[in-house]
KOLMI-683143 format. One record per atom (N, C-alpha, C): x, y, z. Coordinates in steps of 0.001 Angstrom, whole numbers, plus 500000, padded with zeros to 6 digits. Layout:
BEGIN
XYZ/...
END
This chain:
BEGIN
315667704601384534/315563704136383189/314710702922383066/313783702949382032/313092701785381894/313717700656381001/313586699475381545/314172698355380835/313130697514380133/313376697287378878/312269696613378046/312764695275377640/311860694336377408/312099693155376827/311230692835375647/311721692589374528/310741692321373377/310365690876373404/308893690745373152/308311689483373115/308041689105371629/308490688164371056/308313688075369657/307065687776369079/306023687069369872/304722686741369497/303678687686370048/303138688621369138/302043689470369895/300777688773370125/299927689390370942/298606688777371361/297570688980370255/298004689387369005/296807689742368105/295810688711367644/296270687474367657/295482686391367305/294339686186368348/294710686243369725/293871686039370894/292832687288370748/293347688556370591/292445689608370490/291548689470369391/291882689079368201/290871688872367136/289904687960367479/290256686865368106/289325685695368463/288194686260369437/288582687184370231/287575687670371322/286858688960370777/287111689465369551/286581690579369071/287056691952369421/288290691939369912/288906693167370330/289868693774369246/289427693659367969/290343694200366949/290676695728367140/289776696417368014/290084697802368118/291315698041368833/291828697161369544/293246697382370253/294368697147369280/294188696530368068/295247696305367206/295639697573366487/294766698546366352/295104699905365726/295168699817364250/295058701080363679/295170701144362159/296138702330361939/296769702970362888/297693703960362808/299061703497362585/300040704414362365/301358704093362253/301996703559363638/301355704074364660/301860703709365989/300812702778366549/301120701489366677/300135700604367307/299774700791368668/298590700454369105/298170700907370577/298912699838371493/299077698661371072/299813697704371971/301129697504371682/302020697519372486/303449697373372194/303899695791372346/304839695437371503/305349694051371649/306313693978372609/306889695095373211/307776695075374411/307028695043375556/307664694433376618/307168694622377966/308038695136378938/307609696055379887/308537696624380968/309004695562381892/310338695439382181/310889694501383122/310796695573384552/310086694798385365/309887695434386712/310298694538387842/311057695199388781/311548694396389902/310561694045391010/310732693082391786/309811692617392737/309592693851393862/310721694376394072/310850695654394887/309785696782394420/309965696961393139/309026698087392532/307613697571392553/307271696280392316/305900695800392441/305311696118394021/306266695719394850/305836696029396297/305645697380396548/306430698380395907/306364699817396219/305041700284395576/304608699777394341/303296700167393746/302176699651394594/302184698387395002/301197697876395854/300976698612397128/302032698863397839/301959699589399057/301405701055399005/301982701564397904/301411703064397594/299984703043397361/299500702161396497/298153702330396212/297326701972397511/297639700967398285/296924700770399511/296894702088400466/298172702671400633/298118703696401579/297391704995401002/297568705063399628/296740706223398922/295258706130399054/294707704896398946/293322704774399042/292816705226400481/293564704733401415/293245705294402834/293156706841402956/294220707339402315/294264708883402347/293234709520401597/292752708951400525/291661709408399787/290471709396400493/290073708238401337/288971708238402126/288930709254403078/290049709447403856/290177710496404885/289852711845404167/290478712126403006/290320713492402256/288845713650401937/288184712649401440/286787712803401259/285858713058402305/286252712491403538/285516712640404551/285762714162405207/286918714576404974/287222716090405230/286364717073404305/286280716660403232/285504717466402266/283947717566402728/283533716456402973/282108716331403271/281904716939404637/282743716642405766/282547717303407061/282598718846406983/283397719323406119/283653720780405900/282945721525404852/281983720724404091/281372721152403026/282023721920401935/283179721274401500/284037722006400587/283703721368399159/282465721076398874/282245720537397567/282512721450396570/282109722828396643/282329723755395478/283739723799395205/284685723795396033/286189723900395755/286534722798394835/285870721607394970/286259720468394078/285411720467392862/284611721541392591/283950721498391361/282618720548391370/282101720156392456/281101719191392492/279756719896392179/278990719432391225/277801720168390946/276844719950392143/276139721116392388/275203721115393627/274107719897393471/273702719526392291/272568718537392199/273216717239392599/274456717049392740/275086715764393142/275312715580394582/275378716764395230/275834716704396740/274860715839397505/273583715784397316/272824714904398155/273079713415397878/273196713061396693/273493711728396349/274987711283396861/275828712186396810/277248711889397397/277134711643398892/276460712436399601/276186712273400963/275460710933401332/274363710620400463/273705709357400850/274620708207400524/275317708215399480/276148707002399177/277292706963400144/277793707980400526/278909707936401471/278540707398402798/277449707867403384/276770707383404709/276328706068404771/276205705353403613/275686704003403465/276731703079403151/277222702272404069/278379701451403863/278049700291402794/276826700133402390/276576699107401306/277139699630399992/277301700912399847/277846701536398609/279344701531398506/279580700410397877/281105699955397898/281763700566396504/282882701245396722/283676701575395522/284123700344394873/283671700103393572/284006698815392920/285347698808392366/285927699780391670/287273699641391257/287600701007390810/288923701386390737/289416702461390094/291000702233389682/291623703255389159/292946703169388768/293783704324389259/294807703918389994/295830705057390477/296843705111389192/297135706370388783/298232706617387830/299365707276388737/300411706559388585/301729706692389405/302900706801388543/303979707507389069/305136707678388564/306269707211389456/307162706400388980/308347705975389742/309429706804389336/309670707779390427/310644708783390309/311950708369391043/312986709260390979/314226708962391727/314012709042393277/312889709626393573/312384709699394888/311460708809395378/311114707764394460/310154706698394873/308824707039394062/307813706267394515/306444706434393766/305926707724394178/305234708387393218/304552709649393377/303138709416392738/302105710000393467/300772709970392885/300696711110391865/300048710630390718/299590711674389639/298367711869389794/297386710960389818/296028711151390009/295304709846390200/293946709856390490/293244708560390753/291928708652389961/291970707778388929/290908707572388113/289781706630388739/288944707345389565/288083706637390576/286643706121390049/286226707012389061/284895706903388666/284588706021387400/285255706309386320/285088705629385037/286480705228384487/287187704429385260/288568704174384875/288412703034383701/289278703227382612/289411702272381560/290778701633381710/291112700866380610/292335700111380497/292197698648381310/290929698300381753/290654697103382309/290980695898381429/290561695906380049/290914694719379265/292374694669379040/293007695760378859/294517695737378573/295301695174379668/294829695572380936/295597695301382055/295223693767382496/294007693412382599/293490692144382908/293763691033381983/293598691373380649/293511690175379762/294566690218378822/294920691417378199/295920691540377039/297258691226377441/297792691886378569/299163691531379018/299299690149379340/298227689624380028/298262688129380209/298330687329379107/297587687491378015/297587686874376699/298933687033376091/299488688206376262/300825688393375640/301972687426376417/301798687256377629/302618686331378329/302471684951377803/301168684529377729/300846683171377394/301260682855375937/301154683868374998/301469683635373619/303030683464373461/303729683840374423/305242683684374459/305591682660375445/304537681777375748/304965680684376786/305625681030377991/305196682276378619/305689682718379841/304848682367380970/305316682138382083/304282681894383400/303606683141383782/302352682884384087/301481684029384638/301862684659385934/302728683797386750/303262684196388026/304370685411387828/304758685624386557/305551686665386231/305062688104386020/303839688229386576/303104689402386479/302207689853387718/302307690875387904/301367691531389015/300032691742388277/299041690770388339/297823690927387557/296925690031388211/296125690369388998/294876689734389516/293718690467389393/293594691289388376/292438692365388179/291213691469388191/291036690459387174/289720689831386882/289299689211388326/290262688428388854/289895687649390064/289525688563391249/289983689601391363/289877690608392407/288496691261392173/288066691639390950/286877692149390553/285770691164390950/285971689788390511/284944688846391060/284663688912392365/285850689025393143/285707689036394642/284868690337395206/285185691462394410/284401692720394739/282977692498394410/282678691760393374/281139691721393189/280472690686394158/281217689734394643/280731688780395633/280575689539396807/281445690467397242/281248691271398394/280190692129398410/279992692676397295/278645693500396959/277427692694397331/277285691585396771/276104690715397097/276009690498398538/277116690103399242/277009689855400682/276582691146401456/277073692379401074/276704693534401782/275242694006401498/274639693452400410/273427693957399968/272365692718399728/272349691964400795/271436690750400808/270074690997400414/269551692280400670/268030692603400462/267889692959399096/268913693003398076/268767693334396821/268839692179395879/268256692159394712/268252691152393921/269745691187393141/270287690247392792/271581690187392202/271479690259390615/270869691366390247/270712691772388862/271409693069388555/272180693074387492/273156694172387145/273002694686385676/272593695787385547/272675696337384171/273895697324384089/274538697074382868/275745697956382707/275516698743381378/275878700019381588/275553700909380425/276893701688380090/277014702058378599/277794703026378072/277119703973377277/277851704900376806/277214705907375762/277552705635374412/276807706115373511/277212705980371988/278107707208371726/278781707083370565/279624708249369960/278622709244369279/279214710250368682/278404711347368070/277720710819366911/278071709742366208/277313709134365202/276264708123365565/276241707925366843/275265707015367417/275589705548367512/276940705198367289/277498703995367437/278171703704368710/278331702385368962/279006702128370208/280431702464370108/281095702679371340/282305702924371503/283206701603371786/283857701103370932/284554699715371300/285344699637372532/286080700619372815/286927700561374019/286087700467375295/284977701372375186/284084701213376392/283210699909376556/282939699474375443/282248698254375366/283083697102375957/284286697115375636/285366696016376027/285426696054377459/285575697347378132/285708697430379495/284475696879380198/283197697442379739/282019696843380337/281704695365380048/282224694733379041/282083693403378808/282796692538379947/284063693017380108/284996692262381141/284187692517382624/283676693692382938/283085693806384231/281889692866384240/281128692759383079/279906691884383207/280230690480383426/281482690038382643/281801688535382959/282233688262384381/282876689383384986/283445689191386474/281998689021387178/281156689968387027/279938689948387750/279111688632387685/279007688029386366/278377686716386238/279087685634386977/280437685648386884/281123684767387801/280759684878389197/280451686100389667/280171686229391190/278599685900391461/277902685622390341/276574685225390648/275431686245390244/275917687271389562/274921688305389130/274330687840387773/273054688161387558/272363688127386172/272734689513385529/273535689604384486/273701690824383865/273252691003382452/273146692287382117/272799692782380756/273416693921380494/273740694307379189/274395695563378815/273484696392377826/273389697719378043/272542698404377299/272934699838377234/272898700535376031/273277701908375924/272354702731376850/272800703811377531/271916704572378474/270696705092377760/270815705413376543/269665706046375893/268364704970375781/268638703764376044/267696702789375894/267245702107377256/267689702856378369/267315702439379717/266279703424380237/265336702880380978/264332703612381602/264498703713383198/264308704906383680/264546705229385184/263361705730385726/263161705285387002/261955705803387807/262514705861389265/262139707131389853/262412707322391199/261796706410392189/260586705742391841/259934704937392910/260358703373392538/260596703076391220/260739701758390827/262200701327390571/262971702254390170/264449701943389866/264714702057388391/265325700956387872/265888701046386517/265412699770385698/265170700110384456/264511699030383585/265221699019382176/265220697978381606/265410697908380087/264411697031379487/264040697327378199/263082696418377459/263883695273376788/263517694075377101/264036692875376476/263810692798375011/264803692649374207/264581692899372847/263792691641372115/263844690617372863/263175689371372391/261592689238372928/261423689472374189/260063689267374752/259301690582374733/260028691703374697/259483693042374660/259061693346376072/259234692573377048/258957692980378566/260097693819379089/259643694642380091/260620695450380821/261213694653381863/262541694590381999/263158693914383182/263851694865384081/263623694815385452/264148695657386387/265489695158387039/266276696162387362/267625695713387842/267980696406389214/268530695734390057/268804696427391421/270107697087391404/271014696721390450/272341697397390364/272551697923389032/273184699057388937/273464699821387699/274942700228387717/275661699650386764/277010700268386440/276978701118385301/277568702298385366/277644703138384184/279017703777383920/279487703405382724/280857703913382307/280617705437381717/279920706182382586/279533707598382129/279847708350383354/280673709454383186/281149710236384304/280117710941385112/280159710889386412/279033711550387208/278774713010386891/280030713726386569/279903715084386271/279019715320385078/279221714482384092/278422714511382800/276985714529383289/276519713481383890/275229713287384263/274591714436385048/275314715019385978/274809716102386825/274592717435385907/275703717671384853/275667718782384084/274744718681382935/274875717585382247/274051717383380981/272723716710381098/272565715879382288/271297715194382375/270780715549383806/270389716778384197/269980717067385550/268692716345385963/267829716030384948/266534715255385501/266981713908385667/267854713231385122/268247711889385487/268902711902386740/269855713092387085/270499713103388345/269473713099389466/268363713941389260/267280714032390333/266698712733390529/266372711937389368/265714710592389439/266563709619390268/267902709681389956/268778708707390607/268960709008391998/268986710229392322/269017710764393899/267788710177394593/266660710248394054/265444709809394633/265416708310394779/265922707542393574/265974706164393635/266854705603394697/268108706203394776/269082705755395793/268616706023397118/267839707113397416/267391707434398641/266203706360398993/265523705911397944/264421704964398171/264964703501398211/266241703402398099/266869702006398109/266390701179396868/266012701779395823/265624701195394693/266683700804393657/267737701279393842/268865700964393043/270322701153393564/271229700399393370/272653700616393772/273489700927392533/274073702087392507/274868702611391420/276354702442391610/277023701761390591/278409701652390591/279230702434389530/280090703162389759/280571703384391103/279778704419391755/279706704488393027/278943705285393848/279069706786393576/278179707659393875/278297709094393588/279515709696394224/279828709217395484/280967709855396289/282296709718395532/282388708758394471/283679708606393780/284024709790393170/283101710713392803/283444711958392118/284359712840393103/284170712578394229/285171713432395097/286631712942394959/286768711622394653/288065711061394459/288528711420393061/287523711635392136/287880711891390730/288275713265390553/287735714277391133/288090715617391129/289564715878391240/290327716427390561/291682716663390813/291986717651391835/291094718404392321/291136719263393536/291509718522394739/291145717217394829/291497716432395963/292909716251396046/293721716409395052/295172716410395141/295559717605396027/294984718710395976/295295719811396898/294805719574398364/293749718899398469/293226718507399763/294250717529400512/294599716743399687/295608715475400116/296895716273400584/297324717319399838/298522718010400205/298396718754401542/297150719400401747/296725720035402932/296846719157404074/296367717871403982/296161716921405093/297450716208405354/298266715975404251/299444715159404430/300717716027403779/301052717230404314/302136717993403590/303300717305403555/304008717263402439/305355716651402236/305401715190402375/304204714435402194/304200713148402269/304825712534401061/305637711461401284/306574710902400168/305868710486398976/304541710064399079/303832709648397953/303095710835397172/303192711951397669/302483713097397085/303319714076396426/302883714808395405/303500716081394711/302678717306395321/303459718277395600/302842719529396052/301763719940394996/300601720272395490/299543720681394593/298764721915395220/298501722960394345/297889724252394859/296722724561393833/295964725504394190/295006726048393384/295506727235392515/296633727683392841/297261728790391991/298648728329391550/299111728904390399/300357728538389817/301495728432390895/302214727351390764/303387727265391595/304428728256391262/305275728823392125/306414729663391736/307577729126392009/308426729324391074/309939728863391222/310147727299390965/309254726695390545/309458725340390158/308457724827389015/308864723819388219/308138723448387085/306697722717387784/305717722850387051/304389722270387347/303592721881386173/302403721180386673/301431720728385607/300125721300385915/299646721929384867/298296722611385095/297360721536384563/296277721265385557/295301720231385131/293864720911385410/293014720490384483/291454720907384815/290988719828385815/289901720232386473/289442719254387621/288965718005387073/288272718038385939/287703716702385452/288151716435383963/289431716735383686/289916716479382378/290232715023382345/290257714492381185/290617712877380944/291496712789379726/292389711748379991/293426711363378874/294301712448378411/294731713296379458/295637714302379124/295138715467378452/293918715597378402/293233716726377750/293284718109378512/293678719054377862/293700720402378579/294860720521379643/295780719639379479/296929719586380405/298048720649379867/298693721425380751/299883722304380209/301051721972381365/302112721783380681/303395721666381376/304111723098381470/304270723622382662/304789724944382932/306277724886383398/307075725655382889/308437725719383384/308461726543384705/309562726495385445/309590727278386779/309288728826386440/309593729290385349/309240730780384943/307741731006384751/306960729869384588/305560729976384138/305481729888382693/306440729785381949/306436729608380559/305862728220380181/304917728196379266/304407726807378666/305413726071378015/305753724900378551/306741723938377829/305949723188376779/304846722671377208/303965721849376301/302497721834376878/301627721716375812/300216721844376204/299398720862375276/298114720451375614/297329719512374939/295984720268374935/295363720169373700/293992720557373576/293014719643374239/291703720134374184/290748719305374820/289474719996374932/288475719223375583/287090719738375593/286869720244377042/287831720271377795/287414720432379301/287943721608379740/288337722789378932/289005723910379276/288280724790380152/286945724736380204/286190725584381059/286132725260382626/286606724210382849/286646723592384316/287862724479385094/287685724627386420/288698725271387086/290022724460387088/291105724969387571/292402724272387244/293041724078388686/293936723051388825/294927723012389874/296315722812389212/297306723077390134/298765723063389632/299561722207390585/299949721051390001/300849719986390647/302262720090390299/303125719973391275/304532719913391004/304859718757389897/305688719203389022/306044718348387947/306961717268388453/306596716081387991/307414714895388283/308009714350386960/309333713988386988/310006713360385764/309670712032385675/308906711519384642/308609710135384504/309806709287383985/309928708065384387/311017707300383776/310842707159382255/312019707127381662/311970706849380188/312776705740379669/312536705259378462/313345704262377795/314463704778376980/315251703874376276/316277704471375547/315930705281374418/314713705345373940/314146706003372799/313564707329373237/313526707581374659/312965708794375139/311484708766375627/310822707617375379/309397707596375686/309207707709377187/308145708313377737/307914708414379021/306874707175379442/307002706778380569/306189705806381297/305471706060382419/304212705864382485/303240706005383622/302633704839384007/302706704446385318/302254703266385799/300752703349386197/299993702337385822/298587702286386327/298378701131387180/297927701383388548/297675700237389332/296171700237389582/295521699216389292/294143699002389484/293883698702390900/292791699326391575/292433699058392984/290947698772393059/290715697455393652/289467696993393648/289224696392395143/289142697226396088/289205696769397356/290594696441397993/291510696279396967/292879696165397183/293682696310395961/295060696684395897/295660696904394703/295675695544394010/295576695359392636/295331694096392003/295948694063390648/296637694937390187/297105694851388789/297813696067388313/298866695884387499/299826696794387005/299914696871385489/299857698033384799/300114698064383430/300703699606383194/301265699693382073/301888700935381686/301339701695380546/301385702895380477/301058703816379272/302367704475378941/302740704632377781/303953705345377362/303565706228376254/304459707397376185/304212708249375133/305097709475375272/304599710703375130/305371712010375288/305403712435376767/305735713751376766/305630714513378111/304243714487378651/303223714656377766/301886714667378138/301291713272377635/300775712433378402/300248711106377970/298830711316377709/298457711367376257/297174711603375993/296528710372375322/295501710547374411/294747709385374071/295511708638372961/296595709164372523/297513708499371582/298582707607372190/298613707620373500/299639706837374375/299342705291374023/300488704499374039/300456703081373907/300306702539375263/299744701225375287/299725700388376360/300932699358376359/301628699196377520/302657698405377474/302464697457378763/302636696120378455/302535695230379669/303828695110380475/303943694126381356/305111694078382167/305437692693382551/306699692399382985/307103691033383435/307927691412384689/307620690702385839/308400690806386934/309709690017386874/310644690729387217/312145690044387180/312261689231388547/312780688051388391/312997687339389738/314132687671390462/
END
């Protein structure tokens, strides 16, 4: 059972001051909850240790896929394989950050999936729940939250490992269908840019449609004031790798050549798509059968027990189906990813509060586990789920 504590002062004023009004919401159900989850120190340790161990297991699973050429099973587009191998074999290509989605069950922490490529919820976890504490005059030590500081450390490590590159970073997002910026994406990128600046990078933010790419020269953007083109040695994209491979094959080919020519360092590296594919959950089960952190996952429907049907590259609960032991659909969510192959993961019961809301823990990993936050909603946590911060009980 989830135990909640109500904090009387919401962080709305702080969010308004920094321009994050999108978090305040306009629907009947606000995105940010005024309650916080009360978490024991033992549970924090369990989340931390689980994320550490799981990342090592993911690295081993990715190596297994590469060594045995199992890319097709993971749904990896063929035009990405060369770049995946290039980035995996070059230790300078550091995984910047990702987010483990975990469930605290009656049998301990269980892995749901790893958002390794384009994980969001950075501002909520790093800034908002911290602001919520401070607005209520609570000490920051009552939270497992070093996301921002750890990201700064990751960017510094990137600079150290790539001494031959200029510390210049361009961060890119996509526009929505109307050609406007997506506030959530822009807030995530803004936080990353600030962490990079603190680590010594010169940074800029630009929509991907305004960026110029060259296999020989790398990546450029035109400065709006001088009109000159500025080149960057690092590029962070909050754009899924599978989207680039499938929808922008020419760009994928250019990036492959630019990476091969050491003209650009892409964050997160292409190999993170191996972590992102939900088929890796099946690979993990093959390599670590009955591991206490894992749920049984197969490529075919499970028989005799409830399961969750997931598409390989779905996001925010889209195209998820909850299946009863009989195979009957208990609940399903629509989405745009239904054409992808599917995997079937043993169903795990998420903890609930007294109102029946389910809670999924998100643990950010940036070289080490560095922060905890929660999403709450129904049986399927979709893009309507709320964000809930936490307080560690002494």
